[in-house]
DSSP file (Angstrom, degrees, kcal/mol; ACC not computed):
  #  RESIDUE AA STRUCTURE BP1 BP2  ACC     N-H-->O    O-->H-N    N-H-->O    O-->H-N    TCO  KAPPA ALPHA  PHI   PSI    X-CA   Y-CA   Z-CA
    1    1 A X     >        0   0    0      0, 0.0     4,-2.2     0, 0.0     5,-0.2   0.000 360.0 360.0 360.0 -43.0   16.2   92.2  -22.4
    2    2 A X  H  >  +     0   0    0      1,-0.2     4,-2.6     2,-0.2     5,-0.2   0.900 360.0  50.5 -64.9 -40.6   13.8   92.1  -25.3
    3    3 A X  H  > S+     0   0    0      1,-0.2     4,-2.5     2,-0.2    -1,-0.2   0.862 108.8  52.7 -66.5 -34.3   12.0   89.0  -23.9
    4    4 A X  H  > S+     0   0    0      2,-0.2     4,-2.3     1,-0.2    -2,-0.2   0.923 111.1  45.7 -66.3 -43.8   11.7   90.7  -20.5
    5    5 A X  H  X S+     0   0    0     -4,-2.2     4,-2.5     2,-0.2    -2,-0.2   0.916 113.3  50.4 -64.3 -43.2   10.1   93.8  -22.1
    6    6 A X  H  X S+     0   0    0     -4,-2.6     4,-2.3     1,-0.2    -2,-0.2   0.911 110.9  49.1 -60.9 -43.8    7.8   91.5  -24.2
    7    7 A X  H  X S+     0   0    0     -4,-2.5     4,-2.0     2,-0.2    -1,-0.2   0.900 112.0  47.9 -64.0 -42.1    6.8   89.6  -21.1
    8    8 A X  H  X S+     0   0    0     -4,-2.3     4,-2.2     2,-0.2    -2,-0.2   0.905 112.7  48.0 -67.2 -41.1    6.0   92.7  -19.1
    9    9 A X  H  X S+     0   0    0     -4,-2.5     4,-2.3     2,-0.2    -2,-0.2   0.869 110.9  50.7 -68.8 -35.4    3.9   94.2  -21.9
   10   10 A X  H  X S+     0   0    0     -4,-2.3     4,-2.1     2,-0.2    -1,-0.2   0.876 110.3  50.8 -69.2 -34.9    2.0   91.0  -22.5
   11   11 A X  H  X S+     0   0    0     -4,-2.0     4,-2.1     2,-0.2    -2,-0.2   0.895 110.2  49.5 -64.5 -40.4    1.3   90.9  -18.7
   12   12 A X  H  X S+     0   0    0     -4,-2.2     4,-2.3     2,-0.2    -2,-0.2   0.904 110.3  50.6 -64.4 -41.3    0.1   94.5  -18.9
   13   13 A X  H  X S+     0   0    0     -4,-2.3     4,-2.3     1,-0.2    -2,-0.2   0.881 108.8  52.0 -63.2 -37.8   -2.1   93.6  -21.8
   14   14 A X  H  X S+     0   0    0     -4,-2.1     4,-2.5     2,-0.2    -2,-0.2   0.896 109.0  50.3 -65.3 -39.8   -3.6   90.7  -19.9
   15   15 A X  H  X S+     0   0    0     -4,-2.1     4,-2.3     2,-0.2    -2,-0.2   0.907 110.9  48.7 -63.8 -41.7   -4.4   93.0  -17.0
   16   16 A X  H  X S+     0   0    0     -4,-2.3     4,-2.1     2,-0.2    -2,-0.2   0.913 112.5  48.4 -64.6 -42.0   -6.1   95.5  -19.3
   17   17 A X  H  X S+     0   0    0     -4,-2.3     4,-2.5     2,-0.2     6,-0.2   0.904 111.4  49.8 -65.7 -41.1   -8.1   92.7  -20.9
   18   18 A X  H  X>S+     0   0    0     -4,-2.5     4,-1.6     1,-0.2     5,-1.0   0.891 111.6  49.0 -64.0 -39.1   -9.1   91.3  -17.5
   19   19 A X  H  <5S+     0   0    0     -4,-2.3    -1,-0.2     2,-0.2    -2,-0.2   0.882 112.2  48.8 -67.0 -36.9  -10.2   94.7  -16.3
   20   20 A X  H  <5S+     0   0    0     -4,-2.1    -2,-0.2     1,-0.2    -1,-0.2   0.899 120.2  35.8 -69.1 -40.5  -12.2   95.2  -19.5
   21   21 A X  H  <5S-     0   0    0     -4,-2.5    -1,-0.2     2,-0.3    -2,-0.2   0.607  98.8-135.6 -87.7 -12.9  -13.9   91.8  -19.2
   22   22 A X  T  <5S+     0   0    0     -4,-1.6     2,-0.3    -5,-0.2    -3,-0.2   0.799  77.5  74.2  57.9  31.2  -14.2   91.9  -15.4
   23   23 A X  S   <S-     0   0    0     -5,-1.0     2,-0.5    -6,-0.2    -2,-0.3  -0.971  78.6-125.4-159.7 165.5  -13.0   88.3  -15.3
   24   24 A X        +     0   0    0     -2,-0.3     2,-0.5    -3,-0.1    -6,-0.1  -0.693  37.6 165.7-120.3  77.0   -9.9   86.2  -15.8
   25   25 A X    >   -     0   0    0     -2,-0.5     3,-1.8     1,-0.1     4,-0.2  -0.817  34.4-140.9 -93.2 127.5  -10.7   83.6  -18.5
   26   26 A X  T 3  S+     0   0    0     -2,-0.5     3,-0.4     1,-0.3    -1,-0.1   0.793 100.9  47.7 -61.2 -28.8   -7.6   81.9  -19.9
   27   27 A X  T >  S+     0   0    0      1,-0.2     3,-1.3     2,-0.1    -1,-0.3   0.220  78.4 107.6 -96.0  16.5   -9.0   81.9  -23.4
   28   28 A X  T <  S+     0   0    0     -3,-1.8    -1,-0.2     1,-0.3    -2,-0.1   0.803  77.6  50.5 -66.0 -29.3  -10.1   85.5  -23.4
   29   29 A X  T >  S+     0   0    0     -3,-0.4     3,-1.6    -4,-0.2    -1,-0.3   0.405  79.4 122.4 -91.4   3.7   -7.3   86.6  -25.8
   30   30 A X  T <  S+     0   0    0     -3,-1.3    -3,-0.0     1,-0.2    -4,-0.0  -0.436  71.2  28.9 -68.7 137.6   -8.0   84.0  -28.5
   31   31 A X  T 3  S+     0   0    0     -2,-0.1     4,-0.5     0, 0.0     3,-0.4   0.277  89.1 100.3  98.6 -10.5   -8.7   85.4  -31.9
   32   32 A X    <>  +     0   0    0     -3,-1.6     4,-2.1     1,-0.2     5,-0.2   0.590  61.1  82.9 -81.3  -9.3   -6.7   88.6  -31.4
   33   33 A X  H  > S+     0   0    0      1,-0.2     4,-2.6    -4,-0.2     5,-0.2   0.900  87.7  52.7 -61.9 -40.1   -3.8   87.2  -33.4
   34   34 A X  H  > S+     0   0    0     -3,-0.4     4,-2.5     1,-0.2    -1,-0.2   0.895 108.8  50.2 -63.1 -39.5   -5.4   88.1  -36.7
   35   35 A X  H  > S+     0   0    0     -4,-0.5     4,-2.4     2,-0.2    -1,-0.2   0.884 110.6  49.6 -65.7 -38.3   -5.8   91.7  -35.5
   36   36 A X  H  X S+     0   0    0     -4,-2.1     4,-2.3     2,-0.2     5,-0.2   0.926 112.2  46.9 -67.2 -44.7   -2.2   91.9  -34.4
   37   37 A X  H  X S+     0   0    0     -4,-2.6     4,-2.4     1,-0.2     5,-0.2   0.925 113.5  49.0 -62.8 -43.8   -1.0   90.5  -37.8
   38   38 A X  H  X S+     0   0    0     -4,-2.5     4,-2.6    -5,-0.2     5,-0.3   0.910 110.8  50.3 -62.3 -42.5   -3.2   92.9  -39.7
   39   39 A X  H  X S+     0   0    0     -4,-2.4     4,-1.9     1,-0.2    -1,-0.2   0.908 112.9  45.3 -64.5 -41.5   -2.1   95.9  -37.6
   40   40 A X  H  X>S+     0   0    0     -4,-2.3     5,-2.6     2,-0.2     4,-0.6   0.890 113.9  48.5 -71.2 -37.7    1.6   95.2  -38.1
   41   41 A X  H ><5S+     0   0    0     -4,-2.4     3,-1.0    -5,-0.2    62,-0.3   0.930 114.6  45.1 -67.1 -43.9    1.2   94.5  -41.9
   42   42 A X  H 3<5S+     0   0    0     -4,-2.6    62,-0.6     1,-0.2    -1,-0.2   0.854 108.3  59.9 -66.2 -33.2   -0.8   97.7  -42.4
   43   43 A X  H 3<5S-     0   0    0     -4,-1.9    10,-0.4    -5,-0.3    -1,-0.2   0.599 128.0 -93.5 -72.5 -11.0    1.8   99.5  -40.2
   44   44 A X  T <<5S+     0   0    0     -3,-1.0     2,-0.4    -4,-0.6    -3,-0.2   0.510  75.2 140.6 117.0   5.1    4.6   98.6  -42.6
   45   45 A X      < -     0   0    0     -5,-2.6     2,-0.4     8,-0.1    -1,-0.3  -0.687  49.3-130.3 -82.3 129.7    6.2   95.4  -41.4
   46   46 A X    >   -     0   0    0     -2,-0.4     3,-1.3     5,-0.3    47,-0.0  -0.646   4.7-147.3 -80.3 129.9    7.1   93.1  -44.2
   47   47 A X  T 3  S+     0   0    0     -2,-0.4    -1,-0.1     1,-0.3     3,-0.1   0.716  96.5  61.8 -69.6 -20.2    5.9   89.5  -43.7
   48   48 A X  T 3  S-     0   0    0      1,-0.3    -1,-0.3    -3,-0.0     2,-0.1   0.300 127.5 -74.9 -88.1  10.5    8.9   88.2  -45.6
   49   49 A X  S <  S+     0   0    0     -3,-1.3     2,-0.3     1,-0.0    -1,-0.3  -0.031  82.5 103.1 107.6 146.6   11.2   89.6  -43.0
   50   50 A X        -     0   0    0     -3,-0.1     2,-0.3    -2,-0.1    -5,-0.1  -0.943  60.1 -71.9 141.5-163.5   12.3   93.1  -42.4
   51   51 A X        -     0   0    0     -2,-0.3    -5,-0.3    -7,-0.1     2,-0.2  -0.880  31.5-174.7-131.1 161.0   11.7   95.9  -40.1
   52   52 A X        -     0   0    0     -2,-0.3     2,-0.3    -7,-0.1    -8,-0.1  -0.769  27.4-102.1-138.5-175.9    8.9   98.3  -39.3
   53   53 A X     >  -     0   0    0    -10,-0.4     4,-2.0    -2,-0.2     5,-0.1  -0.802  17.7-126.9-114.6 157.2    8.4  101.3  -37.0
   54   54 A X  H  > S+     0   0    0     -2,-0.3     4,-2.5     2,-0.2     5,-0.2   0.901 113.1  53.9 -65.9 -40.9    6.6  101.6  -33.7
   55   55 A X  H  > S+     0   0    0      1,-0.2     4,-2.5     2,-0.2    -1,-0.2   0.901 108.2  50.0 -61.1 -41.1    4.6  104.5  -35.2
   56   56 A X  H  > S+     0   0    0      2,-0.2     4,-2.5     1,-0.2    -1,-0.2   0.901 110.3  49.3 -64.6 -41.1    3.6  102.4  -38.1
   57   57 A X  H  X S+     0   0    0     -4,-2.0     4,-2.3     2,-0.2    -2,-0.2   0.898 112.2  48.3 -65.4 -40.0    2.4   99.6  -35.9
   58   58 A X  H  X S+     0   0    0     -4,-2.5     4,-2.5     2,-0.2    -2,-0.2   0.912 111.8  49.7 -65.5 -42.0    0.4  102.0  -33.7
   59   59 A X  H  X S+     0   0    0     -4,-2.5     4,-2.3     1,-0.2    -2,-0.2   0.902 111.4  49.2 -63.6 -40.4   -1.1  103.6  -36.8
   60   60 A X  H  X S+     0   0    0     -4,-2.5     4,-2.5     2,-0.2    -2,-0.2   0.901 110.8  49.9 -64.4 -40.7   -2.0  100.1  -38.1
   61   61 A X  H  X S+     0   0    0     -4,-2.3     4,-2.4     2,-0.2    -2,-0.2   0.900 111.2  49.2 -64.7 -41.0   -3.6   99.2  -34.8
   62   62 A X  H  X S+     0   0    0     -4,-2.5     4,-2.5     2,-0.2    -2,-0.2   0.908 111.2  49.7 -64.5 -40.9   -5.6  102.4  -34.8
   63   63 A X  H  X S+     0   0    0     -4,-2.3     4,-2.4     2,-0.2    -2,-0.2   0.921 111.7  47.7 -64.5 -43.5   -6.8  101.7  -38.3
   64   64 A X  H  X S+     0   0    0     -4,-2.5     4,-2.7     1,-0.2     5,-0.2   0.909 112.2  50.9 -62.1 -42.0   -7.8   98.2  -37.5
   65   65 A X  H  X S+     0   0    0     -4,-2.4     4,-2.3     1,-0.2    -2,-0.2   0.903 110.7  47.7 -62.7 -42.1   -9.6   99.4  -34.4
   66   66 A X  H  X S+     0   0    0     -4,-2.5     4,-2.4     2,-0.2    -1,-0.2   0.912 112.9  48.6 -65.9 -42.3  -11.5  102.1  -36.3
   67   67 A X  H  X S+     0   0    0     -4,-2.4     4,-2.3     2,-0.2    -2,-0.2   0.929 113.8  45.8 -64.5 -44.9  -12.5   99.6  -39.0
   68   68 A X  H  X S+     0   0    0     -4,-2.7     4,-2.2     2,-0.2    -2,-0.2   0.884 112.2  51.1 -67.9 -36.9  -13.7   97.0  -36.5
   69   69 A X  H  X S+     0   0    0     -4,-2.3     4,-2.4    -5,-0.2    -1,-0.2   0.915 110.8  49.2 -64.4 -41.9  -15.6   99.6  -34.5
   70   70 A X  H  X S+     0   0    0     -4,-2.4     4,-1.8     1,-0.2    -2,-0.2   0.902 110.5  49.8 -63.3 -40.8  -17.3  100.8  -37.6
   71   71 A X  H  <>S+     0   0    0     -4,-2.3     5,-2.5     2,-0.2     4,-0.5   0.878 110.5  50.8 -66.3 -36.3  -18.2   97.2  -38.6
   72   72 A X  H ><5S+     0   0    0     -4,-2.2     3,-1.1     1,-0.2    -2,-0.2   0.920 109.5  50.1 -64.0 -43.3  -19.7   96.7  -35.1
   73   73 A X  H 3<5S+     0   0    0     -4,-2.4    -1,-0.2     1,-0.3    -2,-0.2   0.819 108.7  52.8 -65.9 -30.2  -21.7   99.9  -35.3
   74   74 A X  T 3<5S-     0   0    0     -4,-1.8    -1,-0.3    -5,-0.2    -2,-0.2   0.569 116.1-116.9 -80.5  -8.0  -23.0   98.7  -38.7
   75   75 A X  T < 5 +     0   0    0     -3,-1.1     2,-0.2    -4,-0.5    -3,-0.2   0.769  52.1 167.4  80.0  27.0  -24.1   95.4  -37.1
   76   76 A X      < -     0   0    0     -5,-2.5    -1,-0.2    -6,-0.1     5,-0.1  -0.546  42.0-105.4 -75.1 138.7  -21.8   93.2  -39.2
   77   77 A X    >>  -     0   0    0     -2,-0.2     4,-1.7     1,-0.1     3,-0.5  -0.275  26.3-116.8 -63.2 148.2  -21.5   89.6  -37.9
   78   78 A X  H 3> S+     0   0    0      1,-0.2     4,-1.7     2,-0.2     5,-0.1   0.861 113.9  52.4 -58.3 -38.7  -18.3   88.7  -36.1
   79   79 A X  H 3> S+     0   0    0      1,-0.2     4,-1.5     2,-0.2    -1,-0.2   0.842 108.3  51.8 -69.2 -29.1  -17.2   86.1  -38.7
   80   80 A X  H <> S+     0   0    0     -3,-0.5     4,-2.3     2,-0.2    -1,-0.2   0.826 105.4  56.1 -72.3 -30.8  -17.7   88.6  -41.5
   81   81 A X  H  X S+     0   0    0     -4,-1.7     4,-2.3     2,-0.2    -2,-0.2   0.887 106.2  50.2 -65.7 -38.4  -15.5   91.1  -39.5
   82   82 A X  H  X S+     0   0    0     -4,-1.7     4,-2.5     2,-0.2    -2,-0.2   0.879 109.4  51.2 -66.7 -36.8  -12.7   88.4  -39.5
   83   83 A X  H  X S+     0   0    0     -4,-1.5     4,-2.5     2,-0.2    -2,-0.2   0.918 109.9  49.7 -64.2 -42.7  -13.2   88.0  -43.3
   84   84 A X  H  X S+     0   0    0     -4,-2.3     4,-2.0     2,-0.2    -2,-0.2   0.897 111.2  49.2 -63.0 -40.5  -12.9   91.8  -43.7
   85   85 A X  H  X S+     0   0    0     -4,-2.3     4,-2.0     2,-0.2    -2,-0.2   0.912 111.0  50.1 -65.5 -41.9   -9.7   91.8  -41.6
   86   86 A X  H  X S+     0   0    0     -4,-2.5     4,-2.2     1,-0.2    -2,-0.2   0.900 110.1  49.8 -61.9 -41.4   -8.3   88.9  -43.6
   87   87 A X  H  X S+     0   0    0     -4,-2.5     4,-2.5     1,-0.2    -1,-0.2   0.868 108.0  54.3 -64.9 -35.9   -9.0   90.7  -46.9
   88   88 A X  H  X S+     0   0    0     -4,-2.0     4,-2.4     2,-0.2    -1,-0.2   0.886 107.9  49.9 -64.8 -38.2   -7.3   93.8  -45.5
   89   89 A X  H  X S+     0   0    0     -4,-2.0     4,-2.7     2,-0.2     5,-0.2   0.927 110.4  49.9 -63.6 -44.9   -4.2   91.8  -44.8
   90   90 A X  H  X S+     0   0    0     -4,-2.2     4,-2.5     1,-0.2    -2,-0.2   0.919 112.1  47.6 -61.1 -43.8   -4.2   90.4  -48.3
   91   91 A X  H  X S+     0   0    0     -4,-2.5     4,-2.6     2,-0.2    -1,-0.2   0.909 112.6  49.4 -64.0 -41.9   -4.6   93.9  -49.8
   92   92 A X  H  X S+     0   0    0     -4,-2.4     4,-2.1     2,-0.2    -2,-0.2   0.905 112.4  47.1 -65.5 -40.7   -1.8   95.2  -47.6
   93   93 A X  H  X S+     0   0    0     -4,-2.7     4,-2.3     2,-0.2    -2,-0.2   0.915 113.0  48.9 -67.7 -41.8    0.6   92.4  -48.5
   94   94 A X  H  X S+     0   0    0     -4,-2.5     4,-2.4    -5,-0.2    -2,-0.2   0.913 111.9  48.8 -62.7 -41.9   -0.2   92.8  -52.2
   95   95 A X  H  X S+     0   0    0     -4,-2.6     4,-2.7     1,-0.2     6,-0.4   0.874 110.3  52.2 -64.9 -35.9    0.4   96.5  -52.0
   96   96 A X  H  X S+     0   0    0     -4,-2.1     4,-1.6     1,-0.2     5,-0.4   0.905 111.7  46.0 -65.1 -41.3    3.7   95.8  -50.2
   97   97 A X  H  < S+     0   0    0     -4,-2.3    -2,-0.2     2,-0.2    -1,-0.2   0.883 116.9  43.9 -68.9 -38.5    4.8   93.4  -52.9
   98   98 A X  H  < S+     0   0    0     -4,-2.4    -2,-0.2     1,-0.2    -3,-0.2   0.934 123.3  33.9 -73.1 -46.3    3.8   95.8  -55.7
   99   99 A X  H  < S-     0   0    0     -4,-2.7    -2,-0.2     2,-0.3    -1,-0.2   0.638  99.4-129.5 -87.2 -14.3    5.2   99.0  -54.2
  100  100 A X  S  < S+     0   0    0     -4,-1.6     2,-0.3    -5,-0.3    -3,-0.2   0.705  80.7  51.6  74.4  18.4    8.1   97.4  -52.5
  101  101 A X  S    S-     0   0    0     -5,-0.4    -2,-0.3    -6,-0.4    -1,-0.2  -0.943  96.7 -59.9-165.7-177.1    7.3   99.1  -49.2
  102  102 A X     >  -     0   0    0     -2,-0.3     4,-1.8   -58,-0.2     5,-0.1  -0.316  40.3-120.5 -77.3 161.2    4.6   99.7  -46.7
  103  103 A X  H  > S+     0   0    0    -62,-0.3     4,-2.5     1,-0.2     5,-0.2   0.910 114.0  52.6 -64.9 -42.9    1.3  101.4  -47.5
  104  104 A X  H  > S+     0   0    0    -62,-0.6     4,-2.6     1,-0.2    -1,-0.2   0.882 107.9  51.0 -64.3 -37.8    2.0  104.1  -45.0
  105  105 A X  H  > S+     0   0    0      2,-0.2     4,-2.4     1,-0.2    -1,-0.2   0.905 110.4  49.9 -64.0 -40.3    5.4  104.9  -46.4
  106  106 A X  H  X S+     0   0    0     -4,-1.8     4,-2.1     2,-0.2    -2,-0.2   0.911 111.6  47.7 -64.3 -42.5    3.8  105.2  -49.9
  107  107 A X  H  X S+     0   0    0     -4,-2.5     4,-2.4     2,-0.2     5,-0.2   0.918 111.4  50.9 -64.9 -42.9    1.2  107.5  -48.6
  108  108 A X  H  X S+     0   0    0     -4,-2.6     4,-2.2     1,-0.2    -2,-0.2   0.907 110.1  49.8 -61.2 -41.4    3.8  109.6  -46.7
  109  109 A X  H  X S+     0   0    0     -4,-2.4     4,-1.6     1,-0.2    -1,-0.2   0.914 112.1  47.4 -63.7 -41.9    5.9  109.9  -49.9
  110  110 A X  H  X S+     0   0    0     -4,-2.1     4,-1.3     1,-0.2    -1,-0.2   0.870 112.4  49.3 -68.6 -35.8    2.9  111.0  -52.0
  111  111 A X  H  < S+     0   0    0     -4,-2.4    -1,-0.2     1,-0.2    -2,-0.2   0.859 109.9  51.9 -69.9 -34.3    1.8  113.5  -49.3
  112  112 A X  H  < S+     0   0    0     -4,-2.2    -2,-0.2     1,-0.2    -1,-0.2   0.832 108.8  51.0 -69.6 -31.5    5.4  114.9  -49.2
  113  113 A X  H  <        0   0    0     -4,-1.6    -1,-0.2     1,-0.2    -2,-0.2   0.785 360.0 360.0 -75.3 -27.9    5.4  115.3  -53.0
  114  114 A X     <        0   0    0     -4,-1.3    -1,-0.2    -5,-0.1    -2,-0.2   0.482 360.0 360.0 -75.7 360.0    2.1  117.2  -53.0
C-alpha cells in the first residue's frame, strides 16, 4: 500500500514538473534529492532512523523553498545555493544531535514555554 501511494505521488510530481517545464526530459528531476533531504531533516526526521511528521516535512519544504527563492532573488549562483543547502543540512543535523530532537520541536517547546 505504501509503495502504491509513493508511486502515485511521484507520478503526480512528475506531471507537475513536466507542466512547469513544458517538456518531458528524463533528467529534469536530477539535483532535487538534496532539497528533499534538507526539507526532511529540517522538518524533524532523524537521519539515524526514527520518525517525523508530515507537518514537519511540509514546514521544512516551505523553509527550503523560501531560502532558495531568496537566494535566486539575490542573484546567488546555483552552485552556491547547493552549498548553502548543504550547510543548512549540517546545521540541522548538528542541532538534532545536540538537542536530541528536531529543530521545529525545540522551537515549539520554547514557544509553548513563553
